[in-house]
KOLMI-391852 format. One record per residue (C-alpha): residue number from 1; x, y negated, z negated. Coordinates in nm, 3 decimals. Layout:
BEGIN
+-----+---------+---------+---------+
: num :       x :       y :       z :
+-----+---------+---------+---------+
: NUM :       X :       Y :       Z :
...
+-----+---------+---------+---------+
//
This chain:
BEGIN
+-----+---------+---------+---------+
: num :       x :       y :       z :
+-----+---------+---------+---------+
:   1 :  10.580 :  -9.518 :  -7.224 :
:   2 :  10.496 :  -9.618 :  -7.580 :
:   3 :  10.134 :  -9.616 :  -7.698 :
:   4 :  10.049 :  -9.907 :  -7.926 :
:   5 :   9.789 :  -9.945 :  -8.201 :
:   6 :   9.747 : -10.217 :  -8.465 :
:   7 :   9.997 : -10.065 :  -8.711 :
:   8 :  10.176 :  -9.799 :  -8.512 :
:   9 :  10.386 :  -9.717 :  -8.208 :
:  10 :  10.366 :  -9.369 :  -8.054 :
:  11 :  10.707 :  -9.320 :  -7.894 :
:  12 :  10.791 :  -9.028 :  -7.659 :
:  13 :  11.009 :  -8.766 :  -7.830 :
:  14 :  11.272 :  -8.786 :  -7.554 :
:  15 :  11.573 :  -8.559 :  -7.504 :
:  16 :  11.839 :  -8.776 :  -7.676 :
:  17 :  11.627 :  -8.796 :  -7.992 :
:  18 :  11.536 :  -8.427 :  -7.971 :
:  19 :  11.901 :  -8.327 :  -7.942 :
:  20 :  12.010 :  -8.551 :  -8.230 :
:  21 :  11.732 :  -8.403 :  -8.444 :
:  22 :  11.830 :  -8.049 :  -8.349 :
:  23 :  12.185 :  -8.097 :  -8.482 :
:  24 :  12.062 :  -8.273 :  -8.797 :
:  25 :  12.200 :  -8.617 :  -8.705 :
:  26 :  11.923 :  -8.824 :  -8.865 :
:  27 :  12.141 :  -9.137 :  -8.855 :
:  28 :  12.164 :  -9.100 :  -8.476 :
:  29 :  11.784 :  -9.061 :  -8.457 :
:  30 :  11.742 :  -9.384 :  -8.652 :
:  31 :  11.986 :  -9.566 :  -8.426 :
:  32 :  11.816 :  -9.444 :  -8.108 :
:  33 :  11.475 :  -9.551 :  -8.238 :
:  34 :  11.599 :  -9.863 :  -8.416 :
:  35 :  11.397 :  -9.745 :  -8.715 :
:  36 :  11.431 :  -9.620 :  -9.069 :
:  37 :  11.353 :  -9.250 :  -9.119 :
:  38 :  11.095 :  -9.164 :  -9.387 :
:  39 :  11.207 :  -8.898 :  -9.638 :
:  40 :  11.067 :  -8.561 :  -9.540 :
:  41 :  11.122 :  -8.599 :  -9.166 :
:  42 :  11.184 :  -8.381 :  -8.974 :
:  43 :  10.949 :  -8.128 :  -9.124 :
:  44 :  11.000 :  -7.752 :  -9.119 :
:  45 :  10.752 :  -7.727 :  -8.832 :
:  46 :  10.945 :  -7.976 :  -8.620 :
:  47 :  11.276 :  -7.798 :  -8.683 :
:  48 :  11.150 :  -7.443 :  -8.643 :
:  49 :  10.885 :  -7.472 :  -8.373 :
:  50 :  10.886 :  -7.799 :  -8.181 :
:  51 :  11.249 :  -7.883 :  -8.103 :
:  52 :  11.355 :  -7.574 :  -7.910 :
:  53 :  11.033 :  -7.555 :  -7.709 :
:  54 :  11.019 :  -7.924 :  -7.614 :
:  55 :  11.388 :  -7.939 :  -7.520 :
:  56 :  11.343 :  -7.635 :  -7.293 :
:  57 :  11.033 :  -7.783 :  -7.130 :
:  58 :  11.198 :  -8.119 :  -7.064 :
:  59 :  11.506 :  -7.956 :  -6.916 :
:  60 :  11.276 :  -7.767 :  -6.677 :
:  61 :  11.044 :  -8.060 :  -6.600 :
:  62 :  11.150 :  -8.406 :  -6.725 :
:  63 :  10.831 :  -8.560 :  -6.585 :
:  64 :  10.626 :  -8.369 :  -6.841 :
:  65 :  10.742 :  -8.597 :  -7.125 :
:  66 :  10.417 :  -8.803 :  -7.147 :
:  67 :  10.223 :  -8.480 :  -7.211 :
:  68 :  10.444 :  -8.359 :  -7.495 :
:  69 :  10.542 :  -8.475 :  -7.844 :
:  70 :  10.551 :  -8.836 :  -7.961 :
:  71 :  10.697 :  -8.986 :  -8.275 :
:  72 :  10.479 :  -9.205 :  -8.497 :
:  73 :  10.656 :  -9.528 :  -8.591 :
:  74 :  10.517 :  -9.774 :  -8.841 :
:  75 :  10.555 : -10.122 :  -8.691 :
:  76 :  10.635 : -10.312 :  -9.015 :
:  77 :  10.877 : -10.214 :  -9.151 :
:  78 :  10.979 : -10.015 :  -8.843 :
:  79 :  10.986 :  -9.661 :  -8.983 :
:  80 :  10.950 :  -9.310 :  -8.840 :
:  81 :  10.665 :  -9.153 :  -9.043 :
:  82 :  10.558 :  -8.846 :  -8.845 :
:  83 :  10.465 :  -8.703 :  -8.511 :
:  84 :  10.167 :  -8.653 :  -8.283 :
:  85 :  10.187 :  -8.405 :  -7.999 :
:  86 :  10.018 :  -8.328 :  -7.675 :
:  87 :  10.087 :  -7.965 :  -7.604 :
:  88 :  10.121 :  -7.992 :  -7.228 :
:  89 :   9.937 :  -8.143 :  -6.934 :
:  90 :   9.561 :  -8.082 :  -6.886 :
:  91 :   9.450 :  -7.723 :  -6.829 :
:  92 :   9.221 :  -7.607 :  -6.549 :
:  93 :   8.921 :  -7.749 :  -6.738 :
:  94 :   9.090 :  -8.086 :  -6.789 :
:  95 :   9.145 :  -8.028 :  -7.161 :
:  96 :   9.453 :  -8.134 :  -7.356 :
:  97 :   9.544 :  -8.023 :  -7.708 :
:  98 :   9.679 :  -8.251 :  -7.978 :
:  99 :   9.854 :  -8.186 :  -8.309 :
: 100 :   9.968 :  -8.436 :  -8.570 :
: 101 :  10.168 :  -8.464 :  -8.891 :
: 102 :  10.244 :  -8.753 :  -9.130 :
: 103 :  10.520 :  -8.725 :  -9.391 :
: 104 :  10.384 :  -8.689 :  -9.742 :
: 105 :  10.462 :  -9.038 :  -9.880 :
: 106 :  10.265 :  -9.202 :  -9.597 :
: 107 :   9.949 :  -8.989 :  -9.609 :
: 108 :   9.600 :  -9.114 :  -9.704 :
: 109 :   9.663 :  -9.453 :  -9.549 :
: 110 :   9.472 :  -9.395 :  -9.225 :
: 111 :   9.783 :  -9.352 :  -9.010 :
: 112 :   9.684 :  -9.009 :  -8.874 :
: 113 :   9.339 :  -9.139 :  -8.775 :
: 114 :   9.491 :  -9.441 :  -8.605 :
: 115 :   9.743 :  -9.229 :  -8.415 :
: 116 :   9.483 :  -8.974 :  -8.299 :
: 117 :   9.248 :  -9.250 :  -8.182 :
: 118 :   9.527 :  -9.426 :  -7.991 :
: 119 :   9.640 :  -9.104 :  -7.822 :
: 120 :   9.280 :  -9.012 :  -7.730 :
: 121 :   9.237 :  -9.358 :  -7.577 :
: 122 :   9.551 :  -9.300 :  -7.365 :
: 123 :   9.436 :  -8.951 :  -7.262 :
: 124 :   9.092 :  -9.069 :  -7.153 :
: 125 :   9.256 :  -9.334 :  -6.934 :
: 126 :   9.414 :  -9.048 :  -6.734 :
: 127 :   9.179 :  -8.935 :  -6.456 :
: 128 :   9.261 :  -8.564 :  -6.494 :
: 129 :   9.159 :  -8.547 :  -6.862 :
: 130 :   8.804 :  -8.431 :  -6.942 :
: 131 :   8.841 :  -8.361 :  -7.315 :
: 132 :   9.084 :  -8.363 :  -7.606 :
: 133 :   9.086 :  -8.081 :  -7.861 :
: 134 :   9.262 :  -8.000 :  -8.185 :
: 135 :   9.298 :  -7.692 :  -8.404 :
: 136 :   9.267 :  -7.734 :  -8.782 :
: 137 :   9.324 :  -7.464 :  -9.042 :
: 138 :   9.001 :  -7.349 :  -9.199 :
: 139 :   9.115 :  -7.461 :  -9.544 :
: 140 :   9.225 :  -7.808 :  -9.433 :
: 141 :   8.908 :  -8.004 :  -9.513 :
: 142 :   9.083 :  -8.343 :  -9.490 :
: 143 :   9.196 :  -8.286 :  -9.132 :
: 144 :   8.856 :  -8.150 :  -9.029 :
: 145 :   8.676 :  -8.447 :  -9.186 :
: 146 :   8.909 :  -8.685 :  -9.002 :
: 147 :   8.846 :  -8.518 :  -8.666 :
: 148 :   8.471 :  -8.531 :  -8.721 :
: 149 :   8.491 :  -8.903 :  -8.803 :
: 150 :   8.684 :  -8.962 :  -8.481 :
: 151 :   8.414 :  -8.814 :  -8.261 :
: 152 :   8.532 :  -8.451 :  -8.241 :
: 153 :   8.274 :  -8.173 :  -8.267 :
: 154 :   8.333 :  -7.825 :  -8.411 :
: 155 :   8.353 :  -7.585 :  -8.118 :
: 156 :   8.476 :  -7.238 :  -8.213 :
: 157 :   8.689 :  -7.034 :  -8.454 :
: 158 :   9.018 :  -6.874 :  -8.354 :
: 159 :   9.256 :  -6.642 :  -8.538 :
: 160 :   9.627 :  -6.723 :  -8.528 :
: 161 :   9.881 :  -6.452 :  -8.628 :
: 162 :  10.083 :  -6.697 :  -8.840 :
: 163 :   9.834 :  -6.968 :  -8.944 :
: 164 :   9.522 :  -6.757 :  -8.994 :
: 165 :   9.173 :  -6.889 :  -8.917 :
: 166 :   9.169 :  -7.207 :  -8.709 :
: 167 :   8.871 :  -7.429 :  -8.629 :
: 168 :   8.876 :  -7.580 :  -8.279 :
: 169 :   8.743 :  -7.937 :  -8.260 :
: 170 :   8.667 :  -8.096 :  -7.921 :
: 171 :   8.614 :  -8.460 :  -7.821 :
: 172 :   8.491 :  -8.502 :  -7.461 :
: 173 :   8.573 :  -8.803 :  -7.251 :
: 174 :   8.284 :  -9.052 :  -7.266 :
: 175 :   8.072 :  -9.049 :  -6.948 :
: 176 :   8.177 :  -9.297 :  -6.684 :
: 177 :   8.071 :  -9.644 :  -6.789 :
: 178 :   8.051 :  -9.552 :  -7.158 :
: 179 :   8.304 :  -9.648 :  -7.425 :
: 180 :   8.338 :  -9.522 :  -7.783 :
: 181 :   8.470 :  -9.775 :  -8.036 :
: 182 :   8.578 :  -9.657 :  -8.381 :
: 183 :   8.684 :  -9.865 :  -8.680 :
: 184 :   8.675 :  -9.873 :  -9.059 :
: 185 :   8.515 : -10.140 :  -9.273 :
: 186 :   8.696 : -10.280 :  -9.573 :
: 187 :   8.369 : -10.355 :  -9.753 :
: 188 :   8.026 : -10.201 :  -9.754 :
: 189 :   7.844 : -10.249 :  -9.428 :
: 190 :   7.561 : -10.431 :  -9.604 :
: 191 :   7.798 : -10.725 :  -9.637 :
: 192 :   7.837 : -10.742 :  -9.261 :
: 193 :   8.209 : -10.824 :  -9.272 :
: 194 :   8.513 : -10.757 :  -9.058 :
: 195 :   8.625 : -10.406 :  -8.967 :
: 196 :   8.990 : -10.301 :  -8.968 :
: 197 :   9.197 :  -9.983 :  -8.973 :
: 198 :   9.183 :  -9.771 :  -8.664 :
: 199 :   9.216 :  -9.884 :  -8.307 :
: 200 :   9.035 : -10.074 :  -8.171 :
: 201 :   8.944 : -10.306 :  -8.459 :
: 202 :   8.592 : -10.453 :  -8.452 :
: 203 :   8.393 : -10.718 :  -8.634 :
: 204 :   8.024 : -10.670 :  -8.710 :
: 205 :   7.790 : -10.965 :  -8.749 :
: 206 :   7.479 : -10.884 :  -8.951 :
: 207 :   7.376 : -10.590 :  -9.161 :
: 208 :   7.447 : -10.255 :  -8.999 :
: 209 :   7.194 :  -9.975 :  -9.012 :
: 210 :   7.244 :  -9.654 :  -8.822 :
: 211 :   6.999 :  -9.524 :  -8.560 :
: 212 :   6.811 :  -9.856 :  -8.566 :
: 213 :   7.087 : -10.001 :  -8.348 :
: 214 :   7.038 :  -9.754 :  -8.061 :
: 215 :   6.907 :  -9.927 :  -7.750 :
: 216 :   7.003 : -10.275 :  -7.866 :
: 217 :   7.242 : -10.502 :  -7.682 :
: 218 :   7.581 : -10.606 :  -7.823 :
: 219 :   7.831 : -10.863 :  -7.707 :
: 220 :   8.190 : -10.746 :  -7.658 :
: 221 :   8.493 : -10.971 :  -7.632 :
: 222 :   8.837 : -10.835 :  -7.549 :
: 223 :   9.164 : -10.989 :  -7.673 :
: 224 :   9.241 : -11.098 :  -7.316 :
: 225 :   8.924 : -11.308 :  -7.298 :
: 226 :   8.681 : -11.085 :  -7.107 :
: 227 :   8.324 : -11.075 :  -7.238 :
: 228 :   8.053 : -10.823 :  -7.164 :
: 229 :   7.707 : -10.729 :  -7.285 :
: 230 :   7.657 : -10.357 :  -7.338 :
: 231 :   7.382 : -10.126 :  -7.461 :
: 232 :   7.436 :  -9.921 :  -7.777 :
: 233 :   7.385 :  -9.553 :  -7.693 :
: 234 :   7.478 :  -9.416 :  -8.037 :
: 235 :   7.569 :  -9.574 :  -8.371 :
: 236 :   7.695 :  -9.385 :  -8.674 :
: 237 :   7.844 :  -9.477 :  -9.010 :
: 238 :   7.987 :  -9.256 :  -9.280 :
: 239 :   8.217 :  -9.299 :  -9.581 :
: 240 :   8.585 :  -9.290 :  -9.494 :
: 241 :   8.670 :  -9.144 :  -9.835 :
: 242 :   8.853 :  -9.438 :  -9.989 :
: 243 :   8.665 :  -9.674 : -10.222 :
: 244 :   8.404 :  -9.872 : -10.033 :
: 245 :   8.547 :  -9.809 :  -9.685 :
: 246 :   8.318 :  -9.679 :  -9.413 :
: 247 :   8.392 :  -9.528 :  -9.074 :
: 248 :   8.186 :  -9.675 :  -8.789 :
: 249 :   8.155 :  -9.530 :  -8.440 :
: 250 :   7.958 :  -9.704 :  -8.165 :
: 251 :   7.902 :  -9.562 :  -7.816 :
: 252 :   7.832 :  -9.831 :  -7.556 :
: 253 :   7.687 :  -9.797 :  -7.207 :
: 254 :   7.720 : -10.035 :  -6.910 :
: 255 :   8.075 : -10.143 :  -7.001 :
: 256 :   8.263 : -10.275 :  -6.694 :
: 257 :   8.545 : -10.044 :  -6.590 :
: 258 :   8.799 : -10.327 :  -6.596 :
: 259 :   8.708 : -10.437 :  -6.951 :
: 260 :   9.008 : -10.421 :  -7.188 :
: 261 :   8.894 : -10.212 :  -7.489 :
: 262 :   9.198 : -10.237 :  -7.717 :
: 263 :   9.124 : -10.486 :  -7.998 :
: 264 :   8.768 : -10.556 :  -7.884 :
: 265 :   8.541 : -10.758 :  -8.114 :
: 266 :   8.176 : -10.655 :  -8.128 :
: 267 :   7.890 : -10.885 :  -8.226 :
: 268 :   7.554 : -10.718 :  -8.297 :
+-----+---------+---------+---------+
//
């Protein structure tokens, strides 16, 4: 099953594509995916670490595919630009680990953030998932900043024999009835204009503060026509690191379970 976001498709890294990649048949990969292949893919990590392990796991248990690697495809033009992986089904605590990689020419465009947010949204829709976590190298400030913006909290430090010091970042599933929406503005929040970038996209009406919004009601409208009024539990903004863009995260309470979150518009 593909996972969709505004600009991306997250496509399961299935056996035929894995096997074509393993033998270096990039043309076959492109044909199977009906996509162009960005220069730089597959990376050294995919070739040396992912292919053999994922092929072995799928041969043992084909049903595990949704909990393993996915390929990140840009929708327009349809292009393979990287990968985002779940590293197996939930553990005994209901936690799943993710990893991600975008080829160099497509970095700093928000694609990794959008892919992580879309995969988290899929994971939290699975009843057995309690939290998503990621490991980032201690020196990778960009990845750590991105995880923090996406609602992950620094949890602990681990030492890996090959990668060195790793910081573990954890994002718990929102409590039942609560929904976290994340988006990026294209102008300063003081202008109160539309938000785009990560999934779901939102629109803010009025001037956004920060903690002043907590406890206030907001109106939500989904792309399928549902409307709901929800209480803001938490509201945070911070620079997204590119010009005047800002990252906005809003945690809502009292959201109906059947409400379609993807693409929701928020009016404050």
